[in-house]
N, C-alpha and C positions, 0 to 999 in steps of 0.2 A: 813446527811446521811452515814449511815455506808459502810467501804470499800466495801461490798460485794454488798449491796442495789447498790450503784452507777452503779459497773461495771454490774450487770445483768442488770440497767433500758441504760444504754450506749450500751453496746450488743446488747439490744435491739432494740432500737433505731437502729442502721445499719442493722440489720434484714429485719426489716418492710421497711425502706427506701432504700436499695439494693446500700450503697454507701459504697464505700471506708473509712478505719479509718480513717487517715487522714486529708482529708475531713471533717469530722462531727467537728474533734478536732480544724483544722484549724476554721471554719464556728462559735465556742464556745469560740475559744479563740480572734477573730476579734469584735463579740459581747460583754465580757466582756472590751473589748479596749473601744467601744462605751461607754459601760455603764460605767466604770470610768469618763470619759471625761465629760458624764453630770451627774453624783453625785457632781464631784469637780469643775466643771465648769473650767476645764483645756484646755489649749488653743489645736488650732489643731498644732503649731508650734512647741509642744514639744511631744519628740519622749516619747511614750507608748506603751506598750507591755505587755502580758497577754502567761503564760505559766501554762498547764494544767495537772494534775493529772492525766491518765484514768482510775487508781487503787483505787483512794481516793477520788476523785471530786474536791481536794483541786486545787484556784486558786491562783495564784501568781501573782503581779500586779508587773510593771517596768518600774521607769522613769525616765527621765534623768534630773539632777538637778546638779545646782553651788555650788562648795564648797564654803561654809563661814569659819571665825574663829570663831566668838565667838555667836552671834545675829542671829535668825532665821526672816527675815520676812516676809519670803512668804512661808508657808515649802512645798508649790507644785512646787515651784522652788527653793529650796534651802536645802541643806544639810551641819552640821555640818562635820570639819576636820576631826574630833576622828570618824564618823560612814561614811564617806566617806574611810577613810583606811583601814579599817572593808571589805570592798568589792576589793578597789584598794591600796595596801599598798604604793605606790608611788605617789597618789593624792598629789596635792598641791593647793592652793590656785587660785580659779581662774578657776578653773580645772572642765572639763563636768563630773559627772558620773550618768552613770546609776545602780541604789538602788532603793531597794523593796518599793515602798509603797501602798502596801494595806491598805487601808481603816476598822476600827475596824469592824463594821455590812456590810461589803461585800457583803456577799454571802447572805445575804435578801435582798436589794438593789438589787443586779446584777439578780439573779432568776426575782423582777419583773423587771429590765429595757432591761436586755436579751433577755426575752422569743421572743419579737418579731425579734427581729434581727435573731437568731436563727433558726428561722423555714422560715424568708427569705434565709439567707442563704442557708437551708437545699431543700430550694424549688427549688435556681438557682441551689445546686448540685443536684437534681434530673434531670430535664430540659435539663441538659448540658449531664448527661449521658442516656438521653432518643435519644436526638439527634443525639449523637455517635451510639447509639446500632440501631436506625433504618435507619441512612446513609448506614450502614453497610447491610444493608434489603434493600435496593429499589433493585426493580428489583428481589425479592423471595416472595414469600408466607407468609403469618399471618393471624395468626387464632383468632379470638373476638365474639365477642357479642354485637347484635343490643339494642345500649342504647337509640336511639332516629329518628324520622323517617319526612320525610314534605316533599316537593310539589321540593325542590333545590337539598337534597341532606339527607343522611341517615348517621348518626355518631355510630362507631363502637368502643366499648372500646377492648383496646388495651394490653400485654403485660407490665411491668411496669409503671401499672395503667396510660397507656398514650393513646388515644383517634384521632383514624382515622376516615377523612369524605368520603365518595364515593359520587360522584355529579351522578346527575342521570341518565347523557351520559354513563357514564361508569358501569353500572345495565345493567344486560341481559337483553332488552326486554322482559317484560310480568311477570318479575319476582318478586313476594311480599314477599319483608323480615320481618315478626313478629318482636314485640317485644321479647327479648331476645332470637332468632335462634341465633346456632354457624354461624358461615358463613368465607369463607375463599376465600381471594383475593390476590392481586400479592400490593405491596407496587409501583409507580408510580415516586414519587415525594417529597423530604421531605425538608420542609419551615422552615426558624427560626423566629418563632411569637416573640410577646408582652407576651402570656401566655402559651408558651412552643411550642415546634415542631409542623408546619401542615403538617400532615401525610395521602398524597393523594392515596388512594388505588382504585383498580379499579375490576374489573373480566368482562369486554368487552374486556379489551385488547388481542394482540393475544398470548404474554407474560406468559399470564395467561392459557393458554391453554397448552406453552410450559415448562413449571412448574408442570401440573399436569402429565403431559406426564411423564418427567424427574420420580416422587414419584410414578406413577401407572407399570412404565416398567425401570428395573431393567439396561436391553440392554444398555437403554437411558441414564442413568445416572452414568453408566461406560464406555461408550464412546462405546462400541462394536457395536450398530447403534446410526445412526447421523442424528437431523434433519435438514433436508435443506433449507425445504421453509416453510412459513404456510400462507393460506390466511385463515381469518375469515371474517363472517359478524354475529355478537353476537346475538345467540337462534335461529338462523336460520341453515347453512349449513359453514362447515370448511373444509376445505381439506389442509392435508400434506405432504409434502414428505420425506421421509426417504430413506436413504443407508446406507449399512452395510459398515464397516471398516474391517471387514473379511473373508473370503469365508466359504462358507458353512453355513451363516446366514444367515435367511429371513429376512428380515426385518418391510416387513408386517407382517408378522403371528405372528412375536414377538410383535411388540402393539399389533394385536388386543386380540391378548389370544385364551388361551384354550375356544372353547366354545366363544368366543369373549369379556370374563369376564371385561379385559384391559381394554378394548376401554368401557362396559356400566357403568362402572363406573365412566368413563371423564363422559359420555353423559350424566347422572343421577346430575353429579354434576356443567353439563351447560345449567341445566332445556332442557335436551331432543332437546340439540341442534345434528343436524346429522353431522358426522364426517368423509371423505372420506380417507385411509391412500394409498398412492399411494407410487410405486416405483421409485426415483430419477435416471436420468438415463444421461448420457454425452452426447448423441444425444440429440438435438433438437426438432427432429420427431416424435421419440420414445416416450421424454419427456410430449409431449402436448400432442400426441394421448393417454396419462394415464391421464394426466389433464384431459382433458373431461370427462373422465369416470365419471357415469354409459354409457353414449353412446357410443359406437362403428364405428372407426375411418373408413373410405377409403382411405382415403387419406390425408397427409398433405406438403403444398406449403411453401418453406422462402422467404421471400423477404426483404433484406437492402438494410436501404440506408442511407443518413449524419441525424442520428441523431432519425430514429425510425428501428424498427425492428417488421413486417405484417406478421403472420403464415393465409395463407387458411385451411380451415379445411375442406373438402369436406364430407357428412356424408350420410347415405341411406335417403330414404323418412322417413319410420317409426325411426328413430332417429332423427330427425331435433330436435323437440321439447322436448326431454329429454337432447340433447347438449345442447342448449337454456338456458333452466330450466324456473324456474317460473319469469319473468320478467325481465330474463337474466341475473341470478344470479349465475348459473352455468357457462356461458364462462365469468363472470366477475372477479370471483373466479380464474378461471383458468387463464386469464392473470395476476391477480396478482401475481399467483405460479409460474408461468410461468418467467415472464417479457416479456414476447410476445404482441401484439398487435392480436387478433385474428376474425379473419371473418372468420363467421360458413357460406355453403354453404350445400344447399342439391346438389344430381349429378344431375337432371336435370336443377338448376338454372345455376349448374358448367357448364353445357354441352350448354347450350347457352350464354356463358359469354366466352369459349374455342370455339365456330364455330364463333361469333364475331372477335374472335381476329385474327382466322385462314383465315377468308373472307376480313378484314380489314389488313391483313401485307402479303406482298406477300413475303419478306424475308422470315420469319415461310411458309409460306405455300409451296415455294419450298424447304425445309427442311425438310418438312413433307409431298411427293405423298402422301402416305397410308394411311392418317389420310383423305386429300382431295378426297380421293378414296370414302373413309366412309361417308361423308359429307351429301349427298341422305339417305341413310340408318338412320343417327342420327336425321337429320329432322325432317323422316317418323316416329321414335320414339319420338320425342318432341311434335310434333303436336297432335299424339296419347295420351300424357300427356293433353295438352292442352285440349281437348275433354272428360277429367277422362275416359276414357280408362283405363283399369288395362293391367298392361306390365308384360310382362315376367321375370324369373330372366337372361337367354339370355339378351334381351332386357336390363337391370342396369347392365348387365355386360359390353356391347359394351360401353353403354355410359360411365360408369365408365374406361374403359383402354382408350375410345377417352381424358376423360378429363387429364387422366394422361399422356398421351407422349402429347398432347397440352401443359400441366402447365412445364412439365421437358423439353422440348422443349425453352419455355417460358426465362425459368430460366436461361436455358443454354447459350440462346444469351443475357443477363442480365449482367453475371459473364461475359462473353466474351467481351462485350462493357468497361465494369470495367475494366477490366486487360487492353484493352487496351489503357482505359483514365490514367490510374496509368503510364502507359509507356510512353504517348505523356506525362505526367508531367516531368516523372523522365528527358526525354531526353531534356523537353524544362529548367529545372534544372542544367543539363549539361553544356547546351553551354551560362551559365551563368559565367563570372570567380567569382573565388571566395571571394575576396579583395571586388564586389561591395555589398557581405552582409556585412561589417561591417563599407561599407562608409556608411554615413551620409547623409539622403533628402538633407539638405542645401545644403550640397558640388553639385549637380546637376546644380544649376543655374537656378530651375525652376523661374517663377514669384510669387508674393508672396501670392496673393489670392489664387493659386492654388498650393500653396505648405500649406496653412493654410488649403484647403480643403482635401490633401491626407495626413493632418497630420493627421485629427478629423476622415478622414477612417481607420488609423491601420497602417498607411507606412509609418514605421521609418526609414527603410534604402531602399540604392538605388536598392539594390537586389531583395527585395520585390515586388516594384514596377516593375523591369524588370519581375520578375517572371510572377508576374498578368498579364499584357499586353501579357508574349507572353501565358500562359496560357487561357484566356479567354479573349480576350483586350474588349469586348463587359460591362462585368464587372466598367472597369476604367471611359465610354463613358455612361455608364447607371446612374456617382452618379450626386447627383444634382449639379449645375453648370461647370458641364465639360460639354463642346460640342467640335465640329471639331478644333475651333484653339485652345483650353485646350491642348487637344491634339495634336495637331501638337507641340507647346509649349512643353510637355512633349517630344514627338520622340526625338524633332533637340535638347535638352536639354542632353538626354542619350547617341543620336550618339554622341557627343561633348566630352563626359567623355572617359581618357582612366584610366588604369589600370596597374598596375606595376604588370610585370611577377614576380611571384614566382622562385626563383632561383635554378635549377636543386642540388639537393645534391649530389656532385662527392665520391667515396669511393674510399680511395687508394689501388692499387694494390699493392699484394707483388709482390716485384722481387727478382727471386733466384739469386742468384752468386755463379759460380761454381770454387770452388779449390781443391787442392792434396786429401785432409781428407775428403772431403763431400762423403755427402751418394749419393746413384743413386736418381737420381731426374729427373722427363721430364721437358726436355725443352719446354717450355709455352711461345708464343707469342699472346699479346691482340690484339683488331682491335682497340685499343687508338695509341697501338704501331705502328700499321700499317698506321692509318690517318696521324702522325706524323716521318716523313724519318729524319727530322733532327737531333732524340733522338736515330737512331740508330747508330754507332760505324762507327766513320769511319777515324778511324789509320788502315790499316791492310797493312799488311806483306805476302810477299810468305815466304812458310817454303820450310826449304831442306828437302830434303829424297826423298822418291817413290812417283812418277808422278803419277797423277790421274785426271778422265776429273771430278770429284769434287772440289771446290774450299777450299781449304786449310785456315782459316783465323788463325793470331795471333793477339791475344786481348794484347796492350801494358799496361791498367792500370786493377783494378778489377772494376772502374765503369763503364766501356765498356763491363765487362762481364756479364752485365744484362740479357742478352734472348740468346748471345751467337753467334747467325747468323746477318747477315745482309739483309737490305730491298730486295736485289735482290736477296739474296738463300731464304728469306720467301716464297715468290710464289713459286719458283720450290719446295717446299717443298709438300710431300702426306696431307690429309690432319686431318691424325690421331692425328697430334699433335696438333689438337685444341679440342680435347673434353677430355684431362684429365688434369687437374690445374696443374702446376709444385708447389710441395712443398717447404715453403725459406726456404735454406739453411746458415745455421750462419756464417756468413764472420770471419775466424782467423786471416785474415789478417789486421781485420780495426784499432785493435789499431797501429800500422806499419804505418798504412796509414794517423792517424792521426797525429802522429810523425812526420809526411814530408817524412818517408822512402819508398822507391823505393819498388815494388813489383817485383818478379820474375816474367820475361816474359816466358808463357804458347804459344803451337800451339794446336789448337782442330781442329782437323775433324769431322765433321760432317755425319755419316753414316747411311742408314735406316734398321734398326736389321729386316728381317722378320720372324724371328722364335720370335721378343718378339710384335711385332706388332708396334712397335714404330721409335724414330730417337734416338743415342745412337752419345752421342759425345767421337773420342780416343781422347787422349794426345798424340801428334810426339816429338820425343825426336831428336833435331837438329844434332845428332852425325848419324843420317843416318838410325838409325835402322829402319826396317820397322814393329815390333812389338810393340806394344801399351800394356805400364802395368798400363796403370786403363782406366775404360770405367766410363761412368757416362749413367744411363740410363734417 
């Protein structure tokens, strides 16, 4: 084959199979190696490789052979020293050298032998490419032609010569797919099968509707409008909750389009499936009211408990069938969309329920005296309704107001009871030592068979058991195998336990020291020093100089000048000295004190300065001069 002919044929294969160039070259080279081994019956232990020139199509086979001196016994595994040194000049006798060993008629033999291998490798490469491509398409819409259809599934031809399978339960009910029809579907799953990737398609999944909205509504594709939730019954009805991420955007109008052109294109694709677009709201009451559309809602009352959320929706008599929908379809879709269990009632039915609550609950009746007074009027209206007599709009309004008052007060009572229960639980937990929650239950000394029952029930620490007993003793007593004697053993074992109290953290209080060069600082006295009178300075001397009614204190050592006042003087001071913390003063004489040098004795007189509003210390000279030379604030 000429150079250009081989290159054209090679490039044609690459384009037809949509494969990478190196993948095809590797497949051809591997096939040539297999053809060489089969042609010369070479051992699988011998290293053999093939090189293909994609421009000329020439294949060169290289094999590993042993270097011999002059006689070749088996030319498949041996080569002369002279030939070996053409490849490797340093080759020696007994070495293993990779040399060219292409047979003379290998082109024709290889073409016949390697055809199946090449085709197999190309098929494997195609499957691998298909697998990688469609794994990236999971959750996206793909388009294809219907190839076959039977009672179980429909086969659809896709890109890259792949085939997708759509089970009948993933088709839109009532939709008939004809041969060679072009259909769109969303890729649900991709599996690796023996005959290539298994691609599972769906037109009934809610993600198919999500992707259709993204394709038809540019605002959704660009993130200006966000799809919050989708509930769908394929072929019948769907509800979509949308919200805008920018102010001034109408999300419902953007999805519907001018004269409904956008939503009509999606409805046509979904075999005339009705689609309700509603605006998502953070308030669950508003959100549920819109989810019940097209029915008008009189009131929504929420009740949350452990593991369940129930919304009671009250609608007018003429809106009840519309709110429930055919076979409860509208209510089901609204419940899936909002995540709440929805109970739809008419005004008269809700009025009967509210009337029973008011008559059977004394606490509720005491809180609603106006509603109690209106009971005769409500009963009269309900009797009139039961006799199928028409009601006036005012009477319907009276029923709605009565239901609203009773339901709202009932919700408030439940919320208050829940709040009290939470506070009681917090108080019960606060009474239990923190160390109990880290103490294993086996250290409680409970009998073995009782301990096994508690462990199976999930009690692992002493604290969890004590908390359960404090919150609800009947919960433990109601467990199988726990009776009065077992409860007595549990209570006695827990009462005998003692827990180490955590040591309180003590923070060191900075103690200022007054020196001659210190900056002015307020005198601080802590409550700790007041409790420990032995820490107050014990060595005092009367100073010479001017006599005064206040006591003069002479500090013998810097260590005794921490507070600058003794305990007796502390209680005579005014309370202002406790309001400002004293700034710590650097002790300039600390280095001298460490060396054992004596510090200079000073006398300090404490006086209350009305102008400054605090106590000041004044240094008194022993020479009798009454004028102080330094003050401390």
